[in-house]
C-alpha positions as semicolon CSV with decimal commas, in nm:
position;residue;x (nm);y (nm);z (nm)
1;M;9,268;-7,741;23,608
2;L;9,106;-7,887;23,920
3;P;8,736;-7,829;23,984
4;P;8,642;-7,613;24,283
5;P;8,582;-7,807;24,596
6;S;8,220;-7,906;24,662
7;P;8,040;-7,780;24,972
8;S;8,020;-8,139;25,100
9;S;8,398;-8,180;25,093
10;D;8,446;-7,851;25,280
11;A;8,196;-7,958;25,540
12;S;8,368;-8,291;25,594
13;S;8,711;-8,126;25,639
14;D;8,588;-7,881;25,900
15;P;8,573;-8,037;26,247
16;D;8,315;-7,789;26,363
17;T;8,091;-7,874;26,071
18;D;8,133;-8,243;26,142
19;S;8,022;-8,202;26,499
20;G;7,727;-7,984;26,388
21;T;7,621;-8,250;26,138
22;A;7,636;-8,515;26,403
23;E;7,424;-8,307;26,635
24;M;7,162;-8,251;26,360
25;A;7,159;-8,623;26,286
26;T;7,098;-8,708;26,651
27;E;6,829;-8,441;26,691
28;E;6,660;-8,515;26,355
29;P;6,389;-8,741;26,498
30;A;6,301;-8,488;26,766
31;Q;6,287;-8,202;26,512
32;R;6,076;-8,405;26,269
33;A;5,829;-8,484;26,542
34;G;5,764;-8,107;26,582
35;L;5,811;-8,015;26,216
36;S;5,558;-7,760;26,096
37;L;5,484;-7,550;25,794
38;S;5,587;-7,228;25,969
39;D;5,936;-7,368;26,041
40;I;5,996;-7,425;25,670
41;L;5,864;-7,081;25,574
42;D;6,093;-6,918;25,832
43;G;6,393;-7,099;25,694
44;K;6,464;-7,296;26,010
45;V;6,461;-7,633;25,830
46;D;6,620;-7,722;25,501
47;V;6,387;-7,951;25,305
48;M;6,539;-7,907;24,960
49;G;6,561;-8,250;24,814
50;N;6,415;-8,403;25,125
51;G;6,082;-8,556;25,026
52;D;6,034;-8,723;25,364
53;A;6,029;-8,384;25,539
54;L;5,764;-8,250;25,308
55;D;5,550;-8,561;25,365
56;Q;5,587;-8,517;25,738
57;V;5,474;-8,153;25,716
58;A;5,167;-8,255;25,516
59;D;5,077;-8,521;25,772
60;N;5,125;-8,280;26,061
61;Y;4,915;-8,013;25,888
62;E;4,641;-8,264;25,824
63;E;4,646;-8,381;26,188
64;E;4,610;-8,017;26,306
65;S;4,307;-7,971;26,075
66;D;4,150;-8,289;26,211
67;S;4,215;-8,190;26,572
68;M;4,020;-7,867;26,531
69;S;3,696;-8,068;26,509
70;C;3,799;-8,375;26,713
71;D;3,948;-8,217;27,029
72;D;3,621;-8,101;27,181
73;E;3,426;-8,407;27,288
74;G;3,074;-8,431;27,149
75;T;3,035;-8,060;27,064
76;G;3,193;-8,025;26,720
77;V;3,333;-7,687;26,821
78;G;3,663;-7,577;26,667
79;E;3,928;-7,349;26,818
80;K;3,745;-7,035;26,715
81;G;3,416;-7,154;26,864
82;R;3,202;-7,048;26,571
83;K;2,979;-7,353;26,572
84;Q;2,717;-7,416;26,839
85;P;2,664;-7,760;26,989
86;A;2,433;-7,986;26,789
87;P;2,102;-8,092;26,941
88;Q;2,113;-8,410;27,146
89;G;2,078;-8,715;26,921
90;Y;2,138;-8,533;26,594
91;C;2,431;-8,523;26,352
92;V;2,703;-8,283;26,468
93;E;2,767;-8,173;26,108
94;C;2,425;-8,108;25,946
95;E;2,231;-8,080;26,273
96;D;1,897;-8,174;26,114
97;Q;1,932;-8,552;26,065
98;P;1,927;-8,813;26,339
99;A;2,273;-8,946;26,425
100;S;2,332;-9,308;26,328
101;V;2,706;-9,368;26,384
102;Y;2,960;-9,264;26,651
103;C;3,321;-9,182;26,554
104;E;3,550;-9,308;26,828
105;Q;3,838;-9,074;26,735
106;C;3,631;-8,759;26,680
107;A;3,399;-8,845;26,974
108;D;3,109;-8,713;26,769
109;D;2,778;-8,847;26,638
110;Y;2,719;-8,837;26,260
111;C;2,449;-8,940;26,018
112;D;2,561;-9,184;25,750
113;V;2,593;-8,919;25,476
114;C;2,797;-8,672;25,684
115;F;3,020;-8,943;25,827
116;H;3,128;-9,067;25,484
117;A;3,169;-8,710;25,356
118;Q;3,392;-8,605;25,647
119;H;3,598;-8,927;25,650
120;R;3,675;-8,969;25,281
121;K;4,051;-8,896;25,295
122;G;4,344;-8,813;25,515
123;N;4,385;-8,937;25,868
124;R;4,008;-8,939;25,914
125;K;3,983;-9,223;25,667
126;R;4,137;-9,448;25,930
127;H;3,885;-9,351;26,198
128;T;3,663;-9,625;26,333
129;C;3,295;-9,592;26,404
130;K;3,019;-9,787;26,566
131;A;2,645;-9,782;26,512
132;L;2,429;-9,604;26,762
133;A;2,171;-9,813;26,945
134;T;1,899;-9,548;26,978
135;Q;1,803;-9,279;26,733
136;V;1,565;-8,988;26,757
137;S;1,259;-9,007;26,533
138;P;1,132;-8,653;26,476
139;K;1,328;-8,441;26,231
140;K;1,421;-8,086;26,328
141;A;1,410;-7,819;26,062
142;K;1,672;-7,550;26,016
143;G;1,578;-7,195;26,088
144;L;1,682;-6,888;25,891
145;N;2,006;-6,870;26,086
146;G;2,103;-7,227;25,995
147;K;2,051;-7,366;26,345
148;A;1,828;-7,658;26,418
149;T;1,503;-7,555;26,575
150;D;1,221;-7,741;26,737
151;P;0,915;-7,787;26,517
152;A;0,686;-7,656;26,790
153;S;0,875;-7,325;26,805
154;S;0,919;-7,274;26,434
155;K;0,714;-7,034;26,224
156;S;0,580;-7,318;26,013
157;S;0,401;-7,477;26,309
158;P;0,030;-7,552;26,281
159;P;-0,211;-7,261;26,311
160;D;-0,330;-7,369;26,655
161;G;0,027;-7,348;26,789
162;S;0,062;-7,718;26,871
163;S;0,347;-7,931;26,749
164;R;0,259;-8,192;26,488
165;T;0,450;-8,496;26,371
166;G;0,374;-8,755;26,106
167;A;0,198;-8,975;26,359
168;D;-0,032;-8,691;26,470
169;I;-0,166;-8,610;26,123
170;K;-0,487;-8,793;26,053
171;I;-0,667;-8,822;25,723
172;L;-1,022;-8,681;25,739
173;G;-1,311;-8,902;25,639
174;P;-1,575;-8,818;25,380
175;Q;-1,765;-8,494;25,406
176;P;-2,065;-8,522;25,641
177;T;-2,405;-8,533;25,476
178;L;-2,657;-8,254;25,532
179;K;-2,849;-8,442;25,803
180;A;-2,547;-8,598;25,980
181;K;-2,358;-8,448;26,275
182;V;-2,062;-8,245;26,153
183;G;-1,839;-8,302;26,458
184;D;-1,494;-8,146;26,403
185;W;-1,475;-8,228;26,033
186;Y;-1,514;-7,868;25,915
187;L;-1,291;-7,744;26,197
188;Q;-1,001;-7,960;26,074
189;R;-1,073;-7,901;25,706
190;S;-1,084;-7,523;25,741
191;K;-0,715;-7,515;25,834
192;Y;-0,632;-7,587;25,469
193;V;-0,905;-7,380;25,298
194;P;-0,773;-7,045;25,166
195;L;-0,988;-6,742;25,229
196;R;-1,169;-6,596;24,926
197;L;-1,031;-6,265;24,811
198;S;-1,239;-5,957;24,886
199;L;-1,294;-5,673;24,641
200;P;-1,017;-5,449;24,785
201;E;-0,778;-5,746;24,781
202;R;-0,854;-5,812;24,415
203;K;-0,750;-5,456;24,336
204;Y;-0,415;-5,510;24,508
205;L;-0,380;-5,844;24,323
206;R;-0,407;-5,661;23,991
207;L;-0,136;-5,417;24,105
208;L;0,089;-5,712;24,199
209;E;0,042;-5,878;23,860
210;A;0,118;-5,546;23,686
211;A;0,438;-5,499;23,886
212;L;0,550;-5,859;23,816
213;N;0,482;-5,815;23,443
214;V;0,723;-5,518;23,417
215;S;0,978;-5,656;23,662
216;E;1,302;-5,803;23,523
217;Y;1,387;-5,992;23,842
218;T;1,494;-6,325;23,690
219;D;1,680;-6,151;23,408
220;K;1,888;-5,945;23,647
221;I;1,951;-6,218;23,907
222;D;2,020;-6,534;23,705
223;I;2,320;-6,395;23,514
224;L;2,696;-6,443;23,539
225;A;2,830;-6,144;23,727
226;Y;3,125;-6,074;23,954
227;G;2,929;-5,864;24,201
228;S;2,742;-5,985;24,507
229;K;2,428;-6,180;24,419
230;A;2,267;-6,088;24,752
231;K;2,302;-5,719;24,672
232;R;2,141;-5,773;24,331
233;I;1,852;-5,960;24,491
234;V;1,795;-5,683;24,747
235;A;1,807;-5,415;24,475
236;Q;1,548;-5,597;24,259
237;I;1,315;-5,659;24,550
238;R;1,330;-5,296;24,648
239;E;1,269;-5,195;24,289
240;L;0,959;-5,418;24,277
241;C;0,832;-5,272;24,605
242;S;0,886;-4,921;24,464
243;I;0,684;-5,013;24,150
244;M;0,402;-5,143;24,364
245;S;0,408;-4,830;24,583
246;G;0,381;-4,614;24,274
247;L;0,088;-4,821;24,143
248;V;-0,085;-4,797;24,480
249;L;-0,037;-4,421;24,480
250;A;-0,191;-4,399;24,133
251;A;-0,488;-4,616;24,233
252;D;-0,548;-4,483;24,587
253;Y;-0,380;-4,154;24,667
254;K;-0,447;-4,170;25,041
255;V;-0,302;-4,518;25,088
256;G;-0,010;-4,443;24,854
257;Q;0,070;-4,121;25,045
258;D;0,110;-4,319;25,365
259;L;0,358;-4,550;25,191
260;F;0,565;-4,259;25,058
261;Q;0,564;-4,069;25,385
262;D;0,900;-4,197;25,508
263;R;1,019;-4,406;25,210
264;D;1,117;-4,686;25,449
265;F;1,040;-5,036;25,328
266;E;1,092;-5,188;25,671
267;H;0,809;-4,981;25,823
268;N;0,579;-5,090;25,537
269;A;0,669;-5,458;25,573
270;A;0,313;-5,559;25,669
271;F;0,174;-5,402;25,351
272;F;0,420;-5,578;25,118
273;Q;0,371;-5,912;25,299
274;Q;-0,004;-5,875;25,242
275;I;0,045;-5,805;24,871
276;F;0,274;-6,105;24,820
277;E;0,040;-6,328;25,024
278;L;-0,251;-6,232;24,796
279;G;-0,065;-6,365;24,491
280;R;0,011;-6,696;24,662
281;R;-0,346;-6,739;24,790
282;H;-0,494;-6,654;24,450
283;K;-0,271;-6,912;24,281
284;I;-0,376;-7,186;24,527
285;M;-0,745;-7,128;24,449
286;N;-0,689;-7,075;24,073
287;P;-0,398;-7,288;23,945
288;E;-0,467;-7,186;23,588
289;K;-0,404;-6,817;23,660
290;M;-0,076;-6,619;23,680
291;R;0,104;-6,859;23,448
292;A;0,369;-6,605;23,341
293;T;0,421;-6,417;23,665
294;Y;0,382;-6,669;23,947
295;G;0,719;-6,836;23,884
296;K;0,887;-6,494;23,915
297;L;0,703;-6,431;24,241
298;V;0,814;-6,768;24,386
299;Y;1,179;-6,706;24,290
300;L;1,163;-6,364;24,453
301;L;1,012;-6,494;24,778
302;Q;1,260;-6,782;24,793
303;D;1,556;-6,552;24,748
304;S;1,419;-6,310;25,011
305;Q;1,438;-6,587;25,271
306;I;1,817;-6,605;25,242
307;P;1,953;-6,480;25,578
308;E;2,201;-6,241;25,416
309;V;1,932;-6,095;25,190
310;Q;1,686;-6,065;25,477
311;D;1,942;-5,876;25,690
312;M;2,013;-5,632;25,407
313;L;1,647;-5,593;25,317
314;G;1,536;-5,533;25,676
315;F;1,213;-5,731;25,661
316;S;1,065;-6,064;25,546
317;C;0,850;-6,078;25,232
318;V;0,678;-6,404;25,334
319;S;0,378;-6,431;25,560
320;E;0,137;-6,713;25,646
321;I;-0,145;-6,792;25,405
322;K;-0,473;-6,656;25,530
323;T;-0,714;-6,944;25,583
324;V;-1,072;-6,982;25,704
325;Y;-0,950;-7,125;26,032
326;N;-0,714;-6,834;26,102
327;T;-0,980;-6,573;26,023
328;L;-1,243;-6,732;26,250
329;A;-0,990;-6,799;26,527
330;E;-0,881;-6,434;26,539
331;G;-1,244;-6,328;26,588
332;D;-1,337;-6,607;26,830
333;G;-1,580;-6,759;26,581
334;L;-1,470;-7,121;26,550
335;R;-1,811;-7,229;26,681
336;V;-1,947;-7,156;26,334
337;L;-1,774;-7,464;26,202
338;A;-1,956;-7,689;26,449
339;D;-2,304;-7,560;26,382
340;E;-2,560;-7,793;26,227
341;L;-2,630;-7,544;25,946
342;I;-2,270;-7,544;25,824
343;G;-2,337;-7,828;25,580
344;I;-2,628;-7,645;25,414
345;A;-2,444;-7,309;25,412
346;T;-2,139;-7,455;25,234
347;Q;-2,295;-7,709;25,001
348;E;-2,226;-7,702;24,629
349;I;-2,539;-7,673;24,418
350;Q;-2,507;-7,873;24,098
351;S;-2,744;-7,807;23,812
352;E;-2,700;-8,131;23,618
353;G;-3,036;-8,314;23,583
354;R;-3,234;-8,076;23,797
355;P;-3,516;-7,839;23,702
356;R;-3,472;-7,466;23,741
357;H;-3,720;-7,418;24,025
358;Q;-3,546;-7,684;24,230
359;I;-3,209;-7,516;24,178
360;Q;-3,360;-7,181;24,287
361;N;-3,497;-7,340;24,605
362;Y;-3,153;-7,482;24,689
363;I;-2,993;-7,139;24,637
364;K;-3,249;-6,971;24,864
365;T;-3,202;-7,234;25,134
366;K;-2,822;-7,192;25,121
367;E;-2,836;-6,812;25,136
368;K;-3,076;-6,828;25,429
369;A;-2,845;-7,062;25,620
370;I;-2,549;-6,827;25,553
371;Q;-2,744;-6,526;25,679
372;T;-2,855;-6,717;25,990
373;L;-2,499;-6,822;26,083
374;A;-2,364;-6,472;26,019
375;R;-2,621;-6,312;26,251
376;K;-2,582;-6,575;26,517
377;Y;-2,201;-6,569;26,557
378;A;-2,111;-6,213;26,458
379;N;-1,934;-6,006;26,726
380;R;-1,725;-5,693;26,754
381;D;-1,405;-5,867;26,631
382;L;-1,579;-6,076;26,367
383;P;-1,832;-5,891;26,151
384;R;-2,105;-6,063;25,953
385;E;-1,923;-6,000;25,625
386;A;-1,617;-6,194;25,748
387;I;-1,833;-6,493;25,844
388;E;-2,008;-6,489;25,509
389;Q;-1,672;-6,473;25,332
390;C;-1,550;-6,778;25,527
391;L;-1,861;-6,979;25,441
392;Y;-1,832;-6,889;25,073
393;S;-1,464;-6,987;25,080
394;I;-1,550;-7,336;25,207
395;G;-1,810;-7,370;24,931
396;D;-1,553;-7,260;24,673
397;N;-1,317;-7,526;24,801
398;H;-1,582;-7,795;24,768
399;A;-1,643;-7,691;24,405
400;F;-1,273;-7,678;24,331
401;L;-1,211;-8,030;24,465
402;R;-1,511;-8,170;24,276
403;T;-1,414;-8,019;23,943
404;N;-1,066;-8,175;23,974
405;R;-1,194;-8,511;24,102
406;D;-1,488;-8,573;23,866
407;P;-1,279;-8,606;23,543
408;C;-1,067;-8,872;23,715
409;D;-1,377;-9,059;23,831
410;K;-1,530;-9,050;23,484
411;M;-1,208;-9,174;23,328
412;I;-1,191;-9,469;23,573
413;V;-1,551;-9,561;23,484
414;L;-1,474;-9,553;23,111
415;L;-1,163;-9,763;23,154
416;Q;-1,345;-10,023;23,359
417;K;-1,635;-10,032;23,111
418;Y;-1,453;-10,057;22,780
419;F;-1,121;-10,221;22,875
420;D;-1,061;-10,554;23,041
421;E;-0,739;-10,581;23,231
422;K;-0,725;-10,958;23,176
423;R;-0,789;-10,953;22,799
424;P;-0,563;-10,702;22,622
425;E;-0,667;-10,598;22,270
426;S;-0,395;-10,540;22,015
427;D;-0,580;-10,264;21,827
428;Y;-0,691;-10,071;22,136
429;S;-0,402;-10,128;22,373
430;L;-0,328;-9,862;22,638
431;A;0,027;-9,983;22,688
432;I;0,303;-9,720;22,679
433;H;0,563;-9,814;22,419
């Protein structure tokens, strides 16, 4: 019994088929040049057993992907136009690092990291690049929307509104003595001195700590779940704000009633920003406090800065730290920091080795200087109590720095006295093994 004829034998015996095969053979290079993935899916091209055709499709598909980011010269914009042009002189990919190389095929500027990441494989691996002659020096930070912004226009700019680079920052000299001219030393130093908490602010601080103690923010967020993490973050932040609103209502009915009037967190954004800022400011002045709750607060504030979370929440939980400089600048009282009495009013009175009557005289002199400055520079926008609070805050900062510096100074003196760096002693070696 003869086997059935194979399809190839039928095709060879049919003259029409022979002519069709010849036409396909002659048109094969032209078809392969335009071969695409959609042609195969539609059944227009038979690639069964044809490995070369599949390789050609992969190459064409890869070239199309490369062309989406290489066709537009110098902009890095694809066909859909989702990406905005990068700032001049910066990497077209990350947009926050200065460009160091230029891709001749992509016609784009890249930093070293992004160039190697984008040209690891495929046709891009064969792209050639050349080093750029000039590079921009200042680094631009990314805003909440992911776009590069100028440091002068960002929210993290200096309090005086001027742009500041690494070359502009100067290290202050030693603190002026009591009889020396103060110049602008206190003016510059006050920009980094947190304002001391008032009595009403300390009440709100206790409410914040109580709310953080009962909150399960990290337990609910840092878990493996299939839902949206952004929605969980928003839900937990709103729950914490609700707890604080209830505590405020229990502590002060009038203030709490205003918070519950419309139940809208967005309209009460300033209140919640103030509460969260109190916790951060208190931790800066007292590093040993809030050991169990501050980490939870930082995680919450970091997550609230995610653009998706911020859009769903409706407001930002983060505000600028209130400093002595900001408080005096708002009330037009910066002249206080240039007065000759500022040194006496903010001095730290140390009791070591001094008799009691001398310490009492120093305290009276300091209090008199504070009262004099408060009366002299008080105005309608800056009451005397605010000036006194600023002066006490500078004094607190002096004491804080001294208590952290003195142990290091004493340790250095002991090391230099009892240990010789040129004659190591085997029994009393300080070497780390």
